[in-house]
N, C-alpha and C positions, 0 to 999 in steps of 0.2 A: 286487365281481366274484368269480366262482368261481375258486378255485385248483384246477387239475387235478393230481392226484397219480398218477404212473405208477410202477409197480414196476420196469419195465424200459423204457429209452428205445428205441423202435422206430420206424422210418420205412418208408413204403411209397409207391410212385408211384401216385397215385389220379387218376381223372377228377374234375373239380371237383364234379360231382354226387355222386360217391362220397365225397368229402371232407365234403360237407354231410351226407350220410347217416351217415357215421361219427360226426360231431359230434352228431347227433340221438340216436344210440344211447348214446354215451359220456356225454352230458349227463343221462341218466336219464329220457328221455322214455318214457312208459308207453303212450301211444296215438298212432299215426301213421296218417293217412288221406290219400288223394290221388285224383286222376283223372289219367291220363296225358296228356301234351301236350308236344311238343317246344318248348323245350329242357329241360323238367323231368323227362322220363319215367324217367330212370335212377335218380332219387333213391329212390323208395319200394322198388323191388326191391332196391337196395343196403342200405336200412334193414333189410329182412327178412333179407338175407344176413348182415349183421353181427350182427343180433340172434340169429340161429341160431348163429353161430360163437362169440359171447361169452356165450351163455346168458341173454340178457335175457328177462324175462317179458312184454315189451311186446306189445300188439296192433298188427298191421300189416295194413291193409285198403284195398282199392280201394273208393271210393264209386261209385255209379252215375253221378254227375256231381260237379262241383266244389262246388255248393251242399250236396249231401248230405255230402261229405267234410268241408267246413268245419263244418257243424253238428254232426257226430259228434265232431270234435276239440274244438270249443268247449264242448260239453256235458261232455266228459271233464274239461276244465279247471275246470268248476264244482265238481267233487268234490275239487279240490286236486291232481289229477294233472298232471304236465307232459305237454303234448300238442302236436301240430303238424299242420297241414294244408299240403299241397303241391300246386301247380298252376302253369300258365303264365299269361302276362299276360291273355289273353282268357278264361281260366278264371275269373279274378277277377271278370269281368263277370257270369258265371253265379252266383258266390257273393256278389255285391255286397249283396244284401238282408240276409243274416245278418251279413256283414262290417260294414256300417254300424251295425246295431243293437247288436252285441256290443261295438263300440268304446266304447259308452257304459256298459258294465257294469263293475262293480268285481270283476274276475276273482279267482279264488282260486288256482288253479294256474298255472304258467307256460304261456303259449300263444304258440307260434311259428307265423307264417304265412310260408311260403317261396313266393315268386312269381318265376318265372324269366321274364325279359323277352327279347324277340327283336328287337332293333334291326336294321333292314335292309329288310323282315323276310325271314328265310330260310324259314320254314315256318309262317307265320301270316297271318291276314287283316287284321291291323293291326300297327303297331309302337309301340303305346301304351306309356306310361311308368307303371309301377305306383307309382312314388314319388308321382305325382299322386294316386293312390288313398290313399296314406298321408296326404297333406295333406288330402284330402277327408274322411277319417274321423278325422283328428287323432290319429294313432298314430305312434310312432317307427319309423324305417326305417334299416336297416344296408345299405350298398352295398359289397360286397367287390370288391377289385381282383385277387385271386388265389384259388386253391383253398385254400391253407393259411389265408389270412385268412378265407375264408368259413367254414371249420370253426371257427376261433376265435370268430367272431362268433356262432355258434350258442349257445355258452355264455353270452356276454354278453347276447344277446337274451333268453334264458330268464331270466337273473338280473334284467334290467331289467323284464321282464314281471311277475315276482313282486314286485319292489320297489315298482312303481307300480300293480300290478293292471290292466295293460292288455295288449292284443294288441301283439306286436312283430313287425315285418316284416323278413325277410331278402330282399333283392332282387338276386340274381345275374343277370347278363346272359349271353347265349349264349356269349360268349368265356370267361367264368369257368366256366360249366357244363361246357364241353367242352374245357377245357385239361387238361393233365396236369402234375402237380407232386409232388415228394416231400413227404409230409405226416407230421407226428408223430402216432403212434398212442398212445392212452392206454387207461385202464380205465374201466368204467362207474361214474359217480358214484352212491353209495348214495342211495336215496330216503328222506329223513328225515321226511317228513310222514305224513299219514294220508289214505287215500282215503275220503272221506265227504261225501256231499251233505247240506248242512244246509238245511232248508226255510226260505226267507225270500223271499216274493213281492216284497218291496220291493227285493230285490237282483237277482232273476232274472226278473222280469216287466217287459217294456218298455212300460209304460203311459205315456201322455203326461205325466201328473203327475210321474213319476220322471225323464223326460227333462229336464223343466224344472229339476230339481234336479241331475241328473248332468252335464248339458252344461257348466255353469260349473265343476264339479269337474274335468271332463276338461280344460278350458282351463287350469286351475291346474296339473294334472299335467304338461301339455305344457311349460309354462314351467319347471317343476322339471327335467324331462328335458333341456330345452335347456341349463339351467345345468350339469347333469351332463355333457353332451356338451362343454361349454366347458372343463371342468377335469379330468374323470376318465377320458376316453377318448383320451388323447394317443397311444396306440399306433395309433389309426385316424385321428386328426386331428392332423397335424403339418406343419411347414414344412421343406422342403429348400432352404436358403438358397443364394443365388448366391455364388460364390467371388470374383467381381469385382463392380464396380458394376452394379447391376441395371438393365437396359433394358426388362425385361418381367417381370410376375408372372403366374403361371398358377394358377388354382384348378381342381383336377381331382378327379373322384370316379369310383369304380368302375374298370373296366378302362381308362378313358381315362387314369388316372394312370400305369398300367404302360406304356401306349403312348407317352405324351409323355416319360416318363422315359427310355425306350430311344432315342427320336429325339434328344433333347437330348444324350445320351451319344454317339451316333453322330456328331452334328454337332460335338462338342467344345465346346458352348456352356457357358461358366461364368458368363455374365452374365444368366441367367434363373433366377428363383426359382419354386419350385412349392409350393403349399399343398395337401396331400392332405386330402380330406374323406371319411371313411368313414361319416359319419352325416348324410346330406343333409336329413333331416327328423326333428325340428325342427333347422334349421340353427344351428350355433354362430355366431350373427350377429356378436358382438363379435370373435371370432377372425378372421372373414373380413373385416370392415370395417377392423380394425387392419392386416391384410395389405394391403388395397387402398390404404390411406393411405400405405404405405411405398414404393409403386411408381408410376412415371409412367403406365403402362398395365397393365390386368389382363385377361387372357383367361380365359373360363370354358369348360371342356371337360367335358361331361356328356352321358349318353345317357338318354332320347332327347329329352326336353322341357327347357325352361329352368327346372327346379324350384328349383335353388339361386339362380339369377339373380332369380327372382320374389320371393325372401325378403329381398333386399337393398333397403333403402329408397331409396338414391341410386345410380343406375346410370351416372352421368356418365362415369366412367373405365372402365366395363366394356365389353369386347368379347365378344359371344357370340351366341346365337341370337336374342335380342331385337332386335338391330340388323343381323342378316344376315351378320356376320363368320363365324359358324359356320352351316353349312347347316341349314335348318329341318326337314329330313327326311333319313332314311338313316343307316346305321351310320357311326360315326366310326372308320373303318379307318385303319391307319397311314399310308397314302398320302394320305388326306383330311386327317389332322392335320398331316402334313408339309407339305402344300400351304398350309394355313392359316398355319403358322409361317413358311413362306417368304415369304408376302405381307406378314406383319407385320414380319418382321426384314429384309426387303429382300434376300433371298438366292435363289439358283436352287433351284427345287423339284426334289428328287431324283425320278428315274423310279420309279414304284411297281410293285408286284407285278402290278397289273392290266395295265399296258402290256407287262410282261415275258411275261405269260401269252398275251396276244394275239400277240406276236411269235413265241412258241414254237409256238402253234397254226398260224399261217400257214406257218412253216418246215416243220412236219410235215405240212401239208396236211390238218389235222383240222377238220371242221365240227362244232361242238358240237350235240348233239341237245336238243330240248325234253324236260323231264321227261315220262315216260309210264309207263303201267301195266307191271308186270313181264311178261316172257314167260309165257304160260300163266295169267295172272291171270283168275279167273272173272268179274270185273266186266266185262272186255272183251266176253266172250261175252254177258253179260246186257244190256249197252248195245246191242250189235248186234241182239239179239232185239227189244228195245224199239223201236229205230228202224225196223226192218223191219216190225214189226207195225203201228205207227201213225206213219208218217213225218211227218204234219202236226201231231203232238202238241207241246205246250209241255212242256219237260222241266226243271223246277227240281231242283237236287240239293243236296248237303250238303258239310260239311267232312270231309275224309278222303281216302283213295285215290281214291274215286269222283269227286272233283273233277277228276281227270285225264281223265275222260270227255269233257271239253271238246275234247280232241284228236280224238275220234271224231265231233264235231259232235252229241253226245248230251247235252250239258249246256247249258242256256240261261241259268240264273241261280243264284247262290249268295249267301246272306247270312251265315248262321252255323249252328252245330250245332242241328239240329231244324228249321231254317228251310225245308227242302224240303217238309215236311208242311204247315206253315202257309202257305207260298207256294202250295201246291196249292189250299188253301182260298181264298186271296185271288184267285188267277187265276180260279178257278171262279166266285166271286162277281161279278167284273168281266164275265166272259163271260155270266153269267145276266142281268145288268142290260142289257148291250148286245145281248142276243138272239143271241149267237154260240154255235154248236154245234161246239166244238173240243175234242178230248181233251186232258187234262192227265195226265202220268205223272211222279210224283215219285220220286226215288231216294234211298235212305238206307242206311247200313250197319248191321250188327247192333249194334255197340257204341253208335253214335250214336242208334239207335232207342231203346235203353234210356236213354241219356243225356238226351235231350230230345225224342225223337220221339213218345213216348206221350201227353203232354198235347195236342199238336196233333191226334193221331188221335182222341182222345176228343172234342175240340171239333168235328172234322169229322163224326163220327158223330152227335153231338148236334144239329148244325145241318144235317145231311143234305147234305153237299157231295159231289157225284158226280165223283170223280177216282180215279185208280189210284195206289196207293202200292206201289212195288217195293222190297222190303227185300233188299239184297245181303248175304247171310249167308256170310262167309268164316271164321267160327269163331275170330275174333281181333280185336284192335284193331291193325290192321296198320301204318298209317302212323306211329304213335308207337313202334313197336318190338315189337309182338306180345304185348301184355299181355292178360290174361284179362278177360272181362266176364261179366255174369250169364248170357248165353247159352252160355258155356263152363263156368262153375261152379267153376273152380279158384281157390285162394287162395295167398297168398304164403309164409306161414310153413310150415315143415315140420310135418306132423301136423295142420294145419288143414284142415278139410273144408268145402267150399261145396256149394251145391245149384244145379244147372242150371235156369234158368228157360226155359220153352218159349215161343218167339216166337209160334207159331201160337196157343197158349193165351192169351197176352197179347192178341193181336189180337181173338180171339173174346170175351175178357173185356171188351174195350173196346166191344163191340157190333158188330163187323164180321161180317157174315154170309157174305161171299164171301172165303174165304181159301184160296189154292192154293199148293202148294210144288212147284217143278220143279228139276231138275238144271241148274245154270248152263251147263254145257257143251252141253246139248241145245238147240241154237238153234231147231229146229223146234218143240219142245214149249214153249219160252219164248215164241215168237211167238204160238202159239195161246193160251197162258195169258194174255198181255197183252190180246189181242183179246177173249177171254171176259170178262176182268175189266172192261174198258171197257164192254162191252155190259151187264154186270150193274150197274155203277155208274149208267149212264144209266137203266136200267129201274127200279131200286130207289131212285134218287135218294139214294145214300149212297156212301161210299168203299169201294173193293174193294182187297184186298191180294194181291200175288203175291210169294212168297219165292223168290229164286234162291239155291240152296245149293250150295256147293262150297268145300272148305277152301283157304285162302290157300296159294300155292305156297311161301312162306317157311316154312311149317310142316313142309315136307319129308316129307309123307305120301306114300304110294304113289299115283302118278298113272298114267293110261293112257299108253301109249307108242305113238303112231301117227305114224311118220315120213312127211313129205310133201315134195313138190317142186312147182315151177311148170313146167307144160308150155309151152315157148316157142312151140309151134305154135298153142296156144289163147289165149295171153295177147295181148291187143290193146293193152296199154299204157294202159288207161283210168284207172289209179291208184285204182280203187274200193277195193281192199284196203288201200291206204296211207291214204286219206282217211277211210274209215269203219270200219276195223278197227284200224289204228294199232298193230301189233305190232312190237316190235324185231326179231323174226325175219323179217319181211317187208320187203324193201328194193327200191327201184326203181333200175334201171341206166339212167341218162340216155342213155348212148351207144347201147345196144341198144334202148331204149324198151320194156324188158320188166321185170317184177317177178321177183325170185328169193328163195330162202330163204337167209338168213344163218345157217349152222349154228353160229356162235359163240353165238347167242342163242336159237335155236329149242329148245324143250323137248319137242317132239313131242307136244303135247297133242291135235292133230288137229282143233281147233275151226275153223281156217281153211278146212277142206274145205267148210264151208257158206257161205263168204263170197263167193267169186268168182262173179259173175253169168254168166260164160262157161265155168265149169267148168274153169278153167286150173290150179287147185290140186288136185293128185291125190295119192292115197296111194302111197307107195313099196312095191312088192310085195316079197315075200321074195326074188325073183329080182333085185331092184335096179332094176326098170323105173320 
């Protein structure tokens, strides 16, 4: 394993994702690629920041999607460079094809795959466990329990990758990604190799004949890695023995180890032993089975699936997800773990933070709101225009801020990124077969359009599917933190220049003949544009595109200032503005039966002037009327 030499011992309090990024730069990575997705989004910008500060020559780039990012980084490793790809757990679904293929390659440079998981989930459409993907591809996986350990694992993952010529996965979960901890800072390790691609089709071409040779080799590598995890990685895999006679053994990985350690300490339990596992795949089976034999009962705590449990041949003494002792879904929060331990140990379960929060909210009289689009968000105006134009339309949408359009009754279905376009095709096909003449308006964001919307649009043009695709262009990747995308053209490293890709040009290049762009805040123009697009789609029997354009409010660009108020004489209490516009700045007073403007949230965008069917929302004049 690599020995990191620092000229000066320095510490800094870093976000978990920043600690991972610092490790990537210090480890001498030369190519880092990613696609943003919570909880991984902060990693690549932090890589660029540290690379700039430390003078690293490394390339740091956003890929248009996770598959692209993975393939760029994988190809860089073919040259002998240390490289890494970063994404969230559902992003690995997008990169699954090259991930599975490259797992069988005899890689040259160290290749680190960082996949941030989201148990819960907090901001994802699944809570899948990427360690299962590591098992699926037969690659080693590191599971950090803290920010500092995550940074240290980066170095060992690169070393292991180069030693066995395999992809190595670092799988932090959301609590590690977003914790803060003091982390040791070091210098950049010098790159001792040579960046050179050596032509060898037998090594770099995934022909079936080579797979038949490489797969048994990969199996052999995996057993060698398992043996290494048994003996060489005791800093990640170790036992915290009970000080008294043990009544329970616990095998824990990732953040679950940190949680259970804190709970046992708070309970003052000295009769419970804990085996920490930082390398859940391939599991150091002998170490774990030896631990199991020493204890009358053994509890497995891991997020989110029973990955370690599944690798144990005899589960007779094991309590975990496989037999329902540990819940089969959801995040292992401290209160959940405490409840599990209370049941096993026969003690009273401590009241958790969840019940304390509920009590506090009741005491303060606060009613939590559903997540909703920000005040002044251009997507809200776009959704309103679409629903007003074609109220009978089916509206598939996509992953991103626009998924919150469900609160405006403007989103009917979501599958995944890019799915809004292909769902538009599928719905159109079903309507055609059934003889139904019903409009379909799909919505997708600018970053998501580049990510995975283009192939679906090409397919729709080729097959002549008459539906409307509304691209909600807010000039950023908003929900994941405001990262750039091809429609913006900005890059991460100082001095790097990108090129802006024109969405209208891309749509026309895909063969779309009807492409219109409107200002998102102009509700009247948006309604007409959607109606015209649907008529064009029906007439030409092909998709039509409408681009709603206005910058995200979080970009803090200059916005129109149009103060508004609700005229109580005109408001009839129909709640149309609440149900179909859903702005935080518009609130309904149940006592008076009237809507009103909440000035704490209103940003004076003026869009709601077009919303009330009774004209009750009016502009505030200079005289204050």
